[in-house]
N, CA and C of each residue as an Amber inpcrd file, in Angstrom:
protein
   516
   2.6090000  25.5380000  18.4130000   2.4670000  24.7610000  17.1160000
   3.1090000  22.9200000  18.1810000   1.8020000  22.1270000  18.0310000
   2.3550000  20.8260000  18.8490000   1.6800000  19.1140000  17.5100000
   3.6730000  19.0790000  17.8510000   2.9930000  17.9480000  16.9410000
   2.7180000  16.9790000  17.6060000   1.8580000  15.8250000  17.1230000
   2.0790000  14.8200000  17.5360000   1.0110000  13.6850000  16.2130000
   1.6780000  12.4150000  16.9620000   1.0980000  11.2870000  16.1220000
   2.2610000  10.7870000  14.9810000   1.8510000  10.7990000  13.9250000
   2.9290000  10.0100000  12.8740000   2.7790000  10.8320000  11.6520000
   4.7290000  11.3910000  11.6180000   5.2060000  12.3230000  10.3330000
   5.5450000  11.8840000  10.1120000   5.4340000  10.5660000   8.6710000
   6.8120000  10.4820000   8.3230000   7.5400000  11.4360000   7.5290000
   8.7200000   9.8980000   7.3240000   9.8700000  11.3950000   6.8800000
  10.4460000  10.7960000   5.3110000   9.6770000  11.7820000   4.4720000
   9.5510000  11.5630000   3.3620000  11.0200000  10.9780000   2.5310000
  11.6830000  10.5270000   1.6670000  12.5800000  10.0630000   0.8200000
  12.4610000  10.9060000  -0.6900000  13.7380000  11.2870000  -1.1100000
  13.6660000  12.4770000  -2.0750000  13.9640000  11.0560000  -3.4930000
  13.2440000  11.0830000  -4.2960000  13.5970000  10.4820000  -5.4600000
  14.3820000  10.4830000  -6.1390000  15.2930000   9.4030000  -7.2540000
  16.1890000  10.4670000  -8.2410000  15.2770000   9.2250000  -9.0200000
  16.0740000   9.6670000 -10.0070000  15.6580000   9.5180000 -12.0290000
  17.3570000   7.5740000 -11.5840000  17.3620000   6.8550000 -12.4070000
  18.5910000   6.1500000 -12.9130000  19.6460000   6.7870000 -13.1930000
  19.4810000   8.9210000 -13.9250000  20.5010000   9.2170000 -13.7750000
  20.8150000  10.4610000 -12.8920000  20.5260000  10.7110000 -12.2950000
  20.4750000  11.0560000 -11.1300000  20.0880000  12.4280000 -10.9170000
  18.4160000  12.3350000 -11.6820000  17.4920000  13.8080000 -11.4000000
  16.7230000  13.6050000 -10.6350000  16.4660000  14.4330000  -9.8560000
  15.1430000  14.4070000  -8.6290000  14.2030000  13.5940000 -10.0790000
  13.3660000  13.7660000  -8.9950000  12.2440000  12.7480000  -9.7420000
  10.8680000  13.7970000  -8.9110000  10.6570000  14.4340000  -9.1640000
   9.2930000  14.9560000  -8.3980000   8.0190000  14.7250000  -8.7470000
   7.9550000  13.5810000  -9.7970000   6.9100000  13.1390000  -9.2770000
   6.4330000  11.5850000  -9.0600000   7.7620000  11.0950000  -8.8110000
   7.3060000   9.6190000  -7.7790000   7.4800000  10.3770000  -6.8010000
   7.9700000  11.3080000  -6.3800000   8.2110000  12.7040000  -4.8200000
   6.5260000  12.7260000  -4.7090000   6.0940000  13.1570000  -5.2480000
   3.7640000  13.5530000  -4.9870000   3.4660000  11.7270000  -5.3130000
   3.6700000  10.7540000  -5.3000000   3.4800000   9.7760000  -5.4930000
   3.3250000   9.6520000  -4.1520000   4.5840000   9.5510000  -3.4100000
   5.1000000   9.1770000  -1.7190000   3.9500000   9.8890000  -0.9790000
   4.1800000  10.6560000  -1.4410000   3.4240000  12.1110000  -0.3950000
   1.4980000  11.8920000  -0.4140000   0.8250000  10.7840000  -2.0030000
   0.0470000  10.5510000  -2.3820000  -0.0150000   9.3540000  -0.8860000
   0.5780000   8.5770000  -1.3730000   0.2170000   7.2200000  -0.4770000
   1.2980000   7.4860000   0.8290000   1.6220000   8.0130000   1.0530000
   2.0170000   8.7890000   2.8680000  -0.0100000   9.1290000   3.3130000
  -0.3810000   9.9020000   2.9890000  -1.1420000  10.8310000   3.3360000
  -2.6680000  10.0580000   3.2430000  -2.3570000   9.4000000   2.2530000
  -3.8210000   7.8010000   2.1920000  -3.3580000   7.4560000   3.1040000
  -2.0510000   6.7450000   3.7990000  -2.1080000   5.8880000   4.8480000
  -2.3380000   6.3840000   5.9780000  -3.2540000   7.5420000   6.4270000
  -3.1300000   8.7520000   7.8360000  -2.6790000   9.3710000   8.0760000
  -1.1230000   9.4840000   8.0960000   0.1090000   9.8810000   8.5440000
  -1.0370000  11.8100000   8.9670000  -0.0690000  11.8250000   9.9430000
  -0.9310000  13.1100000  10.7800000   0.1300000  14.1070000   9.9100000
   1.3630000  14.3570000   9.1560000   2.2430000  14.8940000   8.6600000
   3.6090000  14.2580000   8.3810000   3.9110000  15.5280000   7.1250000
   5.4710000  14.5230000   6.4570000   6.2890000  15.2920000   6.7820000
   7.2920000  14.6450000   6.4030000   8.8250000  15.5910000   7.4230000
   9.9530000  15.4070000   6.1200000   9.8280000  17.3300000   5.3340000
  10.4640000  17.0300000   4.3120000  11.7830000  16.7210000   4.5940000
  12.8260000  16.5390000   3.2150000  14.4120000  16.9830000   4.1330000
  15.1900000  16.8100000   4.7180000  14.3150000  15.2000000   5.5530000
  15.0380000  15.3780000   6.7700000  16.2350000  14.0690000   6.5820000
  17.3800000  13.9750000   7.2460000  18.5230000  13.5270000   7.2770000
  17.9770000  12.1360000   5.6960000  17.6870000  11.6030000   6.1520000
  17.1910000   9.9900000   5.1540000  16.5550000  10.3240000   4.0790000
  16.3470000  11.2970000   3.8730000  15.4070000  12.2010000   2.7270000
  17.4870000  12.0240000   1.9480000  18.3960000  12.6430000   1.8560000
  19.5140000  12.6140000   1.2840000  19.6380000  13.6740000   1.5580000
  19.1530000  14.8320000   2.8240000  19.0240000  15.8920000   2.0980000
  20.6090000  16.3230000   1.5550000  21.2000000  15.7190000   2.6050000
  22.7800000  15.7780000   2.2900000  23.8290000  16.1100000   1.1340000
  23.0910000  15.0770000   0.0560000  23.8230000  14.8610000  -1.3810000
  22.9660000  15.5270000  -2.5610000  21.4170000  16.7940000  -1.6180000
  21.5110000  18.1530000  -3.0540000  21.3830000  19.4220000  -2.3950000
  22.3330000  19.9630000  -3.5860000  22.6230000  20.9670000  -3.2550000
  21.0570000  22.4010000  -3.6340000  21.1530000  23.3340000  -2.9300000
  20.1740000  23.8510000  -2.4860000  18.8520000  24.7690000  -3.3260000
  19.3630000  24.5760000  -4.7760000  18.2900000  24.7200000  -5.8470000
  17.1780000  23.4980000  -5.4710000  17.7040000  21.7500000  -5.6160000
  17.3510000  20.7220000  -5.0940000  16.1170000  20.7910000  -4.1450000
  17.6180000  21.3360000  -3.1230000  16.2510000  21.3380000  -2.0860000
  14.9140000  22.4220000  -2.1140000  15.0730000  23.6370000  -2.3810000
  14.0740000  24.0260000  -2.4780000  12.9230000  23.6420000  -3.2630000
  13.7110000  23.0900000  -5.0720000  13.0840000  22.5770000  -5.5190000
  11.5400000  21.5690000  -4.6450000  12.5470000  20.4090000  -4.4140000
  11.5640000  19.2510000  -2.8690000  10.9110000  20.0890000  -2.1020000
  11.2220000  21.2900000  -1.6730000  10.3260000  21.6130000  -0.3530000
   9.1430000  22.5870000  -1.2690000   9.5010000  23.3200000  -2.2570000
   8.3200000  23.0400000  -3.2870000   7.3160000  21.9680000  -3.9460000
   7.5480000  21.8830000  -4.4030000   6.8900000  19.9820000  -5.1250000
   5.7680000  19.7610000  -3.7080000   6.3820000  19.5920000  -1.9220000
   5.9180000  18.8000000  -0.7030000   4.4820000  20.1270000  -0.7280000
   5.1780000  20.8670000  -0.6810000   4.2740000  22.3970000   0.3920000
   2.8040000  21.8290000  -0.9930000   3.1970000  22.7160000  -2.0380000
   2.3780000  22.4600000  -3.0060000   1.4420000  20.4810000  -2.6420000
   2.0340000  20.2450000  -2.9770000   1.4440000  19.2850000  -3.7030000
   0.5940000  18.7560000  -2.6030000   1.0880000  18.7110000  -1.4480000
   0.9220000  18.7550000   0.6440000  -0.9000000  19.9210000   0.5620000
  -1.3550000  20.6150000  -0.4690000  -2.2100000  21.0370000  -0.7360000
  -2.9920000  21.4420000   1.0130000  -2.1350000  21.8570000   2.2270000
  -2.5760000  21.7290000   3.3420000  -3.6100000  20.6340000   4.4100000
  -3.5230000  19.1370000   2.9810000  -4.2420000  18.2500000   3.6920000
  -3.2320000  17.4590000   5.2410000  -2.3120000  17.7780000   5.3430000
  -1.5110000  17.6050000   6.8220000  -0.5330000  18.5290000   6.3710000
   0.5270000  18.7320000   7.8250000   1.0780000  19.4960000   8.5150000
   2.4310000  19.2930000   7.8690000   3.3410000  19.3840000   7.0630000
   4.8630000  19.4920000   6.9040000   6.0840000  20.6080000   7.9180000
   7.2430000  19.1610000   8.0310000   7.6920000  19.7410000   8.8860000
   9.7660000  20.1920000   8.2550000  10.2940000  20.4440000   7.7600000
  10.9110000  20.3780000   6.9510000  11.9980000  20.6410000   7.8420000
  13.5700000  19.7450000   6.7590000  14.3420000  19.7960000   7.8480000
  15.1230000  19.1470000   9.0040000  13.9500000  18.3360000   9.2440000
  13.5590000  18.1780000  11.4800000  14.2630000  16.1490000  11.1740000
  14.4600000  15.7440000  12.3440000  15.1350000  14.5500000  12.9600000
  14.9260000  14.1480000  13.2990000  14.8310000  12.7700000  13.6490000
  13.8420000  12.5540000  15.1850000  14.3770000  11.4360000  15.3590000
  13.6930000  10.2310000  16.8630000  13.7680000   8.7740000  16.7950000
  14.1660000   8.0060000  16.2890000  12.4800000   8.3600000  14.7430000
  11.4320000   7.3870000  14.2810000  12.0940000   7.9410000  12.0570000
  13.3510000   7.4410000  11.8140000  12.9370000   8.0090000  11.3030000
  11.7830000   8.0820000   9.5930000  11.4180000   6.5150000   9.7180000
  10.0320000   6.8660000   7.9830000  10.1700000   5.2240000   8.3330000
   9.4760000   5.2390000   7.3870000   8.8860000   2.8220000   7.2260000
   8.1310000   3.2470000   5.6260000   8.5210000   1.6140000   5.2590000
   7.5070000   2.7350000   3.7570000   6.1080000   1.8060000   3.9100000
   5.9140000   1.2340000   5.4440000   4.5520000   1.4250000   4.9750000
   3.5430000   2.0740000   6.6460000   3.9150000   3.1930000   5.9240000
   3.6520000   4.5840000   7.0340000   2.0270000   4.0040000   7.7940000
   1.8840000   3.4800000   6.5620000   0.0900000   2.8200000   7.2830000
   0.0070000   1.5070000   8.7840000   1.0340000   1.2470000   8.7240000
   0.8890000   0.3280000  10.0100000   1.3930000   1.3930000  11.1040000
   2.2320000   1.8170000  10.7950000   2.1950000   3.1380000  11.7800000
   1.2650000   4.3340000  12.6060000   0.4360000   4.3820000  11.2380000
  -0.3560000   5.0560000  11.8330000  -1.6900000   4.2320000  12.8610000
  -1.6050000   2.4930000  12.1470000  -2.6080000   1.8810000  12.7810000
  -1.8700000   1.4670000  14.4570000  -0.9120000   1.6470000  14.6290000
  -0.2380000   1.1050000  16.2210000  -0.2250000   2.4010000  17.3040000
  -0.0540000   3.8220000  16.4930000  -0.3720000   4.4900000  16.7360000
  -1.5380000   4.9160000  17.4550000  -3.1430000   4.4880000  16.6840000
  -4.3830000   4.6870000  17.0170000  -4.7780000   4.0940000  17.7260000
  -4.0130000   2.5500000  18.1880000  -4.7110000   1.7960000  18.8600000
  -3.7430000   1.6560000  19.9920000  -2.3050000   2.4670000  20.1520000
  -2.6870000   2.8870000  20.9950000  -2.5350000   4.4770000  22.7240000
  -3.1240000   5.3700000  21.2080000  -3.7820000   6.1410000  22.1340000
  -5.2990000   5.7180000  22.1400000  -5.6270000   4.7450000  21.7790000
  -7.3850000   4.1080000  22.8820000  -6.8660000   3.9960000  23.4800000
  -5.4890000   2.9860000  24.5350000  -5.7570000   2.6230000  25.4400000
  -5.4210000   0.5860000  24.1270000  -5.5720000   0.2090000  23.6210000
  -5.8270000  -0.7750000  23.3410000  -4.5590000  -1.2770000  23.1980000
  -3.8150000  -1.3940000  24.2050000  -1.4280000  -1.8380000  24.3920000
  -1.8660000  -3.0650000  23.6710000  -3.0470000  -4.1160000  23.7000000
  -2.5680000  -5.1800000  22.8510000  -2.5020000  -5.3000000  21.9540000
  -4.1460000  -4.7760000  20.7390000  -4.0640000  -4.6120000  19.5930000
  -2.7850000  -3.7130000  18.6860000  -2.1570000  -2.9540000  19.8650000
  -1.1930000  -1.7080000  18.7860000  -0.2830000  -2.7500000  18.7450000
   0.2040000  -4.2830000  20.0060000   1.6240000  -4.9870000  19.7080000
   0.9260000  -5.7480000  19.0710000   0.3690000  -5.8960000  18.2870000
   0.0570000  -7.2600000  18.0220000  -0.5250000  -6.5690000  15.8990000
  -0.6930000  -5.6120000  16.2690000  -0.0770000  -4.5270000  14.7560000
   1.1860000  -4.1710000  14.7240000   2.2250000  -4.3160000  15.8400000
   3.3250000  -3.8300000  15.6430000   4.0450000  -4.8160000  15.1020000
   4.1530000  -6.1930000  15.9850000   5.0980000  -6.7080000  16.2580000
   5.0730000  -7.9210000  14.9220000   4.1800000  -7.8120000  13.9830000
   4.6610000  -8.6880000  12.9080000   5.2290000  -8.1130000  12.4010000
   5.5600000  -6.3450000  12.0920000   6.4890000  -6.2190000  11.1980000
   7.6130000  -5.2280000  11.8380000   7.9640000  -5.9300000  12.7840000
   9.5470000  -5.7350000  13.4320000  10.3620000  -5.9080000  13.0680000
  10.4190000  -7.4830000  12.4990000  11.9420000  -7.5500000  10.6660000
  11.5460000  -7.0850000  10.1800000  10.3360000  -6.1610000   9.4570000
  11.1760000  -5.0490000   8.2790000  11.7060000  -4.4560000   9.0710000
  10.8950000  -3.4350000  10.4570000  11.6580000  -1.8880000  10.1180000
  13.3540000  -2.7050000  10.6800000  12.8130000  -3.8120000  11.4940000
  15.0900000  -3.5480000  11.6130000  15.5260000  -3.5750000   9.7830000
  15.4150000  -4.1520000   9.1400000  15.7540000  -4.4110000   8.3640000
  16.8590000  -3.0120000   7.5480000  14.8190000  -2.8370000   7.3480000
  14.8240000  -0.8980000   6.7930000  15.9010000  -0.1930000   7.1270000
  16.0760000   0.3170000   9.0750000  16.8000000   0.7950000   9.2570000
  18.6420000   0.2260000   9.3700000  19.0580000  -0.0840000   8.9990000
  20.0540000  -0.6530000   8.9590000  21.4310000   0.1390000   8.3000000
  22.0010000   0.6950000   9.3750000  22.7770000   2.1820000   9.2870000
  23.1870000   1.5110000   7.2730000  23.8630000   2.6720000   6.4900000
  24.0640000   2.5560000   4.9660000  23.7020000   1.9170000   4.3090000
  22.2400000   1.1500000   4.8490000  21.6640000   0.3510000   3.8190000
  19.8990000   1.0940000   3.8940000  20.0790000   1.6770000   5.1980000
  18.7010000   1.8850000   5.7860000  17.4290000   2.6670000   4.4500000
  17.8410000   3.9240000   3.6450000  17.0810000   3.8200000   2.6670000
  16.8400000   3.8140000   1.2660000  18.1890000   2.9310000   1.1570000
  17.9270000   1.6750000  -0.2830000  16.9380000   0.3800000   0.1450000
  16.9920000   0.1370000   1.0720000  15.6310000  -0.6310000   1.6820000
  14.9040000   0.0720000   1.2800000  14.2300000   0.9610000   2.2230000
  13.0710000   2.2090000   1.5250000  12.6180000   2.7680000   0.7300000
  13.3180000   2.1240000  -0.1820000  13.5100000   3.1760000  -2.0880000
  13.0700000   1.9490000  -2.0090000  13.5440000   0.8150000  -2.5740000
  13.2780000  -0.3890000  -3.7370000  11.8600000  -0.6210000  -2.6950000
  11.3300000  -0.1640000  -1.4050000  10.0620000  -1.4240000  -0.9750000
   9.5420000  -0.2670000  -1.3200000   9.4880000   1.2620000  -1.6470000
   8.7850000   1.8220000  -2.3850000   7.9160000   1.5500000  -3.7550000
   9.7650000   1.6780000  -4.4570000   9.4770000   1.4070000  -6.0950000
   8.0250000  -0.1480000  -5.7970000   8.3350000  -1.2480000  -4.8470000
   7.7830000  -2.4670000  -5.0850000   6.2330000  -1.8820000  -5.0820000
   6.3860000  -0.6400000  -3.7990000   4.4640000  -0.0310000  -3.9410000
   3.8740000   0.5180000  -5.1120000   4.8870000   0.9750000  -6.2260000
   4.5930000   1.4010000  -7.3230000   4.4080000   3.1510000  -7.6500000
   5.3740000   3.7100000  -5.7220000   5.5730000   4.9200000  -5.8910000
   6.3760000   5.4770000  -6.9150000   7.8500000   4.9190000  -6.6930000
   8.7950000   5.1070000  -7.2390000   8.8210000   4.2780000  -8.3590000
   9.8460000   5.5560000  -9.4780000   9.9450000   5.1630000  -9.9150000
  11.9060000   3.8630000 -10.1890000  12.1540000   4.5900000  -9.9340000
  13.8510000   3.9230000  -9.6060000  13.9980000   4.1840000  -7.5630000
  14.6440000   3.3870000  -7.0560000  14.9420000   3.1290000  -5.8560000
  16.7830000   3.6740000  -5.8470000  17.2250000   3.9280000  -6.8370000
  18.6950000   4.6970000  -6.1240000  18.8010000   5.7140000  -6.0650000
  19.6880000   5.4940000  -4.2790000  20.4170000   7.3040000  -4.0040000
  21.2800000   7.7700000  -4.9940000  21.1140000   8.3130000  -4.5440000
  22.6150000   9.3960000  -5.1020000  24.3060000   8.4800000  -4.3030000
  24.9760000   8.8500000  -5.0270000  26.1710000   8.4250000  -3.8600000
  26.5500000   9.1320000  -3.5180000  27.8780000   9.3270000  -1.9620000
  28.1980000   7.2090000  -1.8330000  27.1290000   6.7830000  -1.2580000
  25.9800000   6.7170000  -1.1780000  25.2300000   5.5810000  -0.8850000
  25.3060000   4.1520000  -1.0520000  25.1280000   3.4630000  -0.3410000
  25.1100000   2.3290000  -1.2380000  23.7150000   1.5230000  -2.1360000
  24.4410000   0.5540000  -2.5450000  23.0040000   0.3450000  -3.8160000
  23.5470000  -0.9360000  -3.4230000  22.0940000  -1.7950000  -3.2850000
  21.8840000  -3.1680000  -2.5580000  21.9290000  -4.5840000  -3.4560000
  23.3290000  -5.4070000  -2.7960000  22.9240000  -6.3250000  -3.6440000
  22.5990000  -7.4120000  -3.8670000  22.8490000  -8.4250000  -4.4020000
  21.7080000  -9.8050000  -4.6710000  21.4090000 -10.4960000  -3.0970000
  21.9310000 -10.1760000  -2.6390000  21.8820000 -10.9530000  -1.7100000
  21.1020000  -9.8400000  -0.5000000  21.3890000  -9.0860000   0.0550000
  20.3990000  -8.3980000   0.1650000  18.9430000  -7.7220000  -0.1860000
  19.1130000  -7.9280000  -1.5820000  17.5720000  -7.8480000  -2.3300000
  16.9510000  -9.5890000  -2.5400000  17.6300000 -10.4960000  -1.7790000
  16.8420000 -11.8580000  -1.3960000  16.8730000 -12.0430000   0.3650000
  16.7540000 -11.4160000  -0.0810000  17.0190000 -11.7540000   2.3090000
  15.8860000 -10.0710000   2.5370000  15.8230000  -8.6520000   1.5990000
  14.2470000  -8.2230000   1.4590000  13.1470000  -8.7610000   0.9160000
  13.7530000  -9.4250000   0.5580000  12.1500000 -11.0900000  -0.1970000
  11.9910000 -11.9960000   0.6650000  12.7710000 -12.2310000   1.1120000
  11.8620000 -13.5120000   2.6350000  11.9400000 -12.8660000   3.4280000
  12.1540000 -12.0690000   3.7960000  11.2720000 -10.5380000   4.7660000
  10.1220000  -9.3800000   4.2360000  10.3740000  -9.3760000   3.1000000
   8.7130000  -8.8060000   2.9560000   7.7960000 -10.6930000   3.0910000
   7.8160000 -11.7990000   2.1600000   7.5190000 -13.0170000   2.2450000
   6.8080000 -13.3030000   3.5000000   7.6860000 -13.1780000   4.0960000
   7.6350000 -13.3690000   6.0470000   5.8050000 -12.7020000   6.2970000
   6.1850000 -10.9530000   6.6910000   5.6590000  -9.5610000   7.0210000
   3.5940000 -10.2560000   6.3790000   4.0150000 -10.7780000   4.9270000
   2.5740000 -10.3880000   4.5160000   2.6070000 -11.7990000   4.4850000
   2.5870000 -12.6170000   5.2850000   2.2820000 -14.2710000   5.3380000
   0.9000000 -13.7040000   6.0800000  -0.2270000 -14.0850000   6.1870000
  -1.1740000 -14.7210000   7.3830000  -0.9870000 -14.7910000   8.5430000
  -1.0640000 -14.4660000   9.6410000  -0.8300000 -14.6030000  10.6510000
  -2.4240000 -15.5660000  11.1180000  -1.1510000 -17.0410000  12.1000000
  -2.5690000 -17.9170000  13.0780000  -2.6990000 -17.3930000  13.6920000
C-alpha cells in the first residue's frame, strides 16, 4: 500500500476533567476530512498516545475507524516528518499545487502560514497550541492536554492571538 498526500495527525481531545472527549474527536475527523486530507493518523506521538492507557487507546482507534467509515485511510501509531497542523486544508492545497507543478502558487500558499506552523511546532507546547487553535475553530470543546504536558500561559495565548491575526490578514 502506497501512502501519499496529506495524512493529518489527530489530536486526542480530553475534557477539562481529563476524560476522553470522543465527540470532539469526531468533529476533528470531520474537519480534517472536509479539508481534503488523504488520510488520518491516530495514536501518533503528538496524539498524546503515551498519556493514555490501553483501554483509552482502543476507544480512540475504534472511534476514529468507525467515524471515518472508509472516507479516507487511517494509519495507527505512526510518526513522520510532518506531525500535524491545525489547518490541514492549507497542507492539502500546498501538496495539490506542488503536484500540478505550480511551485510558485504552492510557495504562495505555504509562506503566509510559516509563522503559525513554527509557532505550533514548539517543543513542549506544540500540541497545546494546536489544540487551542482547533478549539477556536469550533471542533474541540476543551484544549487541555494531559499532564505533564504544558499549559498555555497568558503570554503564549497573546502571542498566538497575534500570529493568528497576522496569518489571517489579506495579503497585498
